[in-house]
C-alpha positions in Angstrom: 69.5 125.1 106.0 72.3 122.7 106.7 71.7 119.2 105.6 71.9 116.1 107.8 73.5 113.0 106.2 73.7 110.4 109.0 71.8 111.1 112.2 69.4 113.9 113.5 68.0 114.3 117.0 64.3 115.1 117.7 64.9 118.7 118.6 66.7 119.4 115.3 64.0 117.7 113.3 61.3 119.6 115.1 62.6 123.0 113.9 63.1 122.0 110.2 60.8 123.9 107.9 58.0 121.5 106.9 58.3 122.3 103.2 62.0 121.6 103.2 62.0 118.0 104.7 60.4 114.7 103.8 59.8 112.6 106.9 59.3 108.9 106.4 57.8 106.6 109.1 59.4 103.2 108.6 57.9 101.4 111.6 57.7 97.6 111.2 57.1 94.6 113.4 58.6 91.4 111.9 56.1 89.3 113.8 53.1 91.3 112.7 53.7 92.7 109.2 50.6 95.0 109.3 51.4 96.6 112.7 53.7 99.3 111.4 51.1 100.9 109.2 48.4 100.5 111.9 50.7 102.3 114.4 51.4 105.0 111.8 47.7 105.6 111.3 47.2 105.9 115.1 49.8 108.6 115.4 53.0 109.8 113.7 55.4 112.7 113.4 53.5 115.5 111.6 53.8 115.4 107.9 55.4 111.9 107.8 54.5 109.5 105.0 54.7 105.7 105.6 57.1 103.2 104.0 56.5 99.5 104.2 59.6 97.4 104.5 57.9 94.4 102.9 56.0 96.1 100.1 58.0 99.3 99.2 61.5 99.0 100.5 61.7 95.4 99.4 60.2 93.3 96.6 59.2 89.9 98.1 58.3 88.5 94.7 62.1 88.3 93.9 62.9 86.0 96.8 63.0 83.0 94.5 66.0 84.6 92.7 68.2 83.9 95.7 68.3 87.5 96.7 67.3 86.9 100.3 64.2 87.5 102.4 64.1 91.3 101.6 65.3 91.7 98.0 65.8 95.2 96.8 62.9 96.6 94.7 63.5 97.3 91.1 65.0 100.7 90.3 61.8 101.7 88.6 59.7 100.8 91.6 61.8 102.7 94.0 61.8 105.7 91.7 58.0 105.6 91.6 57.9 105.4 95.4 60.1 108.5 95.7 58.0 110.3 93.0 54.8 109.5 95.0 56.4 111.2 98.0 57.3 114.3 96.1 61.0 113.7 96.5 63.5 115.6 94.5 67.3 115.8 94.5 68.6 118.0 97.4 65.5 117.5 99.6 66.3 116.6 103.2 64.9 113.2 104.1 64.5 112.0 107.7 63.4 108.5 108.4 62.5 106.8 111.7 61.2 103.6 113.2 60.7 102.1 116.7 63.9 100.0 116.6 66.3 102.9 116.9 67.0 102.8 113.2 67.9 99.1 113.3 65.3 98.0 110.8 63.6 99.9 108.0 64.8 103.4 108.8 68.5 102.5 108.3 67.4 100.5 105.2 65.8 103.5 103.6 68.8 105.7 104.6 71.0 103.3 102.7 68.7 102.9 99.7 68.6 106.7 99.2 72.4 106.8 99.3 72.4 103.9 96.8 70.6 106.2 94.3 72.8 109.1 94.9 70.8 111.0 97.5 73.0 111.7 100.5 70.7 114.2 102.1 69.1 111.6 104.4 69.3 111.1 108.1 67.9 108.6 110.7 66.1 110.0 113.8 68.4 109.1 116.6 66.4 107.2 119.2 63.5 106.7 116.8 59.9 107.5 117.4 60.4 107.0 121.2 62.8 109.9 121.3 60.2 112.1 119.6 57.6 111.2 122.1 60.0 111.5 125.0 60.7 115.1 123.9 57.0 115.9 124.2 56.7 116.8 120.6 53.4 116.7 118.7 52.0 113.8 116.7 49.1 113.6 114.3 46.8 111.1 112.6 46.2 113.0 109.4 47.7 111.3 106.3 49.6 114.0 104.4 48.9 114.7 100.7 52.2 115.5 99.0 52.6 116.9 95.5 54.1 114.1 93.4 57.2 114.6 91.3 58.7 112.5 88.6 62.2 111.1 89.2 64.1 108.2 87.7 67.0 107.0 89.9 69.5 104.2 89.4 71.4 102.1 91.9 75.1 102.7 92.3 76.2 99.1 92.1 79.6 99.9 93.4 78.0 100.2 96.9 76.3 96.8 96.9 77.3 93.2 96.5 74.6 91.1 94.9 76.8 88.2 93.5 77.4 85.5 96.0 80.6 84.4 94.3 82.0 87.8 94.9 81.7 87.2 98.6 83.2 83.8 98.4 86.2 84.6 96.2 87.4 88.0 97.3 90.3 87.7 99.8 90.8 91.5 100.2 87.6 92.2 102.1 86.2 91.9 105.6 82.7 90.6 105.9 80.9 91.9 109.0 77.7 90.2 110.1 75.3 92.4 112.1 73.2 89.7 113.6 73.2 88.9 117.3 76.0 86.7 118.4 73.9 83.5 119.0 72.6 83.7 115.4 76.1 84.4 114.0 77.6 81.5 116.0 74.9 79.1 114.8 73.4 78.5 118.3 69.9 79.5 117.1 68.2 80.5 113.9 64.7 81.9 114.3 64.1 83.1 110.8 66.1 81.1 108.2 66.3 77.4 107.5 70.0 77.0 108.4 72.0 78.4 111.2 75.6 79.7 111.1 77.5 82.3 109.1 79.4 82.9 105.9 82.9 81.3 106.3 85.4 83.9 107.3 82.9 86.5 108.4 83.3 88.5 111.6 80.5 89.5 114.0 79.5 93.1 114.9 76.0 93.0 116.3 74.2 96.2 115.3 73.0 96.6 118.9 76.6 97.4 119.9 76.1 100.7 118.1 73.7 101.9 120.7 74.0 103.2 124.3 71.8 102.1 127.2 69.2 104.7 126.2 68.9 103.4 122.6 70.8 106.3 121.1 73.8 105.9 118.9 77.1 106.0 120.8 79.2 109.1 120.1 81.0 109.1 116.8 84.4 108.9 118.3 83.4 105.8 120.4 82.0 104.1 117.3 85.1 104.9 115.3 87.3 103.4 118.0 85.2 100.3 118.2 84.9 99.7 114.5 88.6 100.3 114.0 89.3 97.6 116.5 87.1 95.2 114.5 88.5 96.2 111.2 92.1 95.6 112.2 94.3 96.1 109.1 91.2 96.4 106.7 90.2 99.7 105.3 86.6 100.9 105.5 86.2 100.4 101.8 87.1 96.8 102.1 84.2 96.1 104.5 81.1 94.3 103.3 78.2 94.3 105.8 75.6 91.6 106.0 72.9 90.3 108.3 69.9 88.0 107.9 68.3 89.8 104.9 70.1 93.0 104.2 68.2 95.2 106.7 69.9 95.5 110.1 73.3 95.5 108.4 72.4 99.0 107.2 72.6 100.0 110.9 76.3 99.1 110.9 76.7 101.0 107.6 75.1 104.0 109.2 77.2 103.8 112.3 80.4 103.6 110.3 79.4 106.6 108.2 78.6 108.5 111.3 82.0 107.6 112.7 83.7 108.9 109.5 84.6 105.5 108.2 83.3 105.8 104.7 83.0 103.5 101.7 81.8 100.2 103.1 79.3 98.1 101.0 76.3 95.9 101.7 75.9 92.3 100.7 72.2 92.8 100.1 71.0 89.1 99.9 72.8 88.5 103.2 72.5 85.2 105.1 69.1 84.3 103.7 70.4 84.7 100.2 73.7 82.9 100.9 71.8 79.8 102.1 69.4 79.8 99.1 71.9 77.5 97.5 72.6 74.4 99.7 76.0 73.9 98.1 77.4 77.1 99.6 79.5 76.4 102.7 78.5 77.5 106.1 80.5 77.9 109.3 79.6 77.6 113.0 81.6 78.4 116.0 83.1 75.2 117.4 82.6 76.5 121.0 78.9 76.3 120.6 78.6 72.8 119.2 
C-alpha cells in the first residue's frame, strides 16, 4: 500500500484496508466546543476515532504560560493519545473535519509530523466530500487495540520562543488569518487586533477552490512562491490566531513541494500575552 503524506481524496480513503489505516475525526465548532463530538456520535466515517481540539490536540491548562489559546499538549500526553488509538510507526493516518482541513485536521497532520510520523494525510474536502461521494457512515464507536509509544517533538519544526520571532531577520512570517483580522480591522477572538510587525498575510482560505478542495499543487506552488519572493521555504514561519489554521498553510506548502517551513505555535494569541510586545496595523484601515 502506498502511503499518503499530504492529502487523500474520499475515493482513495474508501479502498484502504481498514486494518492498515487509522482514521481520526477532528470535527470542531469554535462557537460550540461540544458540537464536534456530538456530530461524531451521530455519524462518522467507519472506523474513525474522535480527537478533541481543546482536550487532546491542545492543553488549555497551559494558556497562562503565554503559549496561546491552543497550547501544544505535553509530549507524554500526545504519546498517550496515540497509544490509546493503537497507533504505531508506519501506520497510515487520515484525519478529517468539516472545515476542509482548516482547523483540527491540519493541526493533527502537523502534530504527527512533529513527532516524526509523516504517514498522515488530510481528507481533501473533509467530511462533506465523503458524504457527497455517497460513502457509508456509522455511529458505532470503534474499539482499537492500544499500543505503547513514546514520541518526542522535533523542536526544529516549531517556534515557541517569542523573541526568536522578533529578532530573526532571515525569516518570513506568514499569518494565515483572514485579511480583516490581519490588518487589525476586527478581532473576534483575542483582546488586541493587528499582527506581528513585519508579518505578511496568506489567508488559509486562499488554498481552496470554490468547491472547498485544495487547489492543484502547481497552482499552490506558484501562489506561495509569489508570496515568498526571495525567501526559501525553510525560512518561512507560519502563524495564525492560536497555531491551528496556520497548519493549513503548512499543509498546502508541503503539498506544493515547498518543504521545511515551521510553525510559530503560540501565534497571535501568544504574542499578545505580553502587552509590551509591539503590534502592527495597516494604516489604510485606520
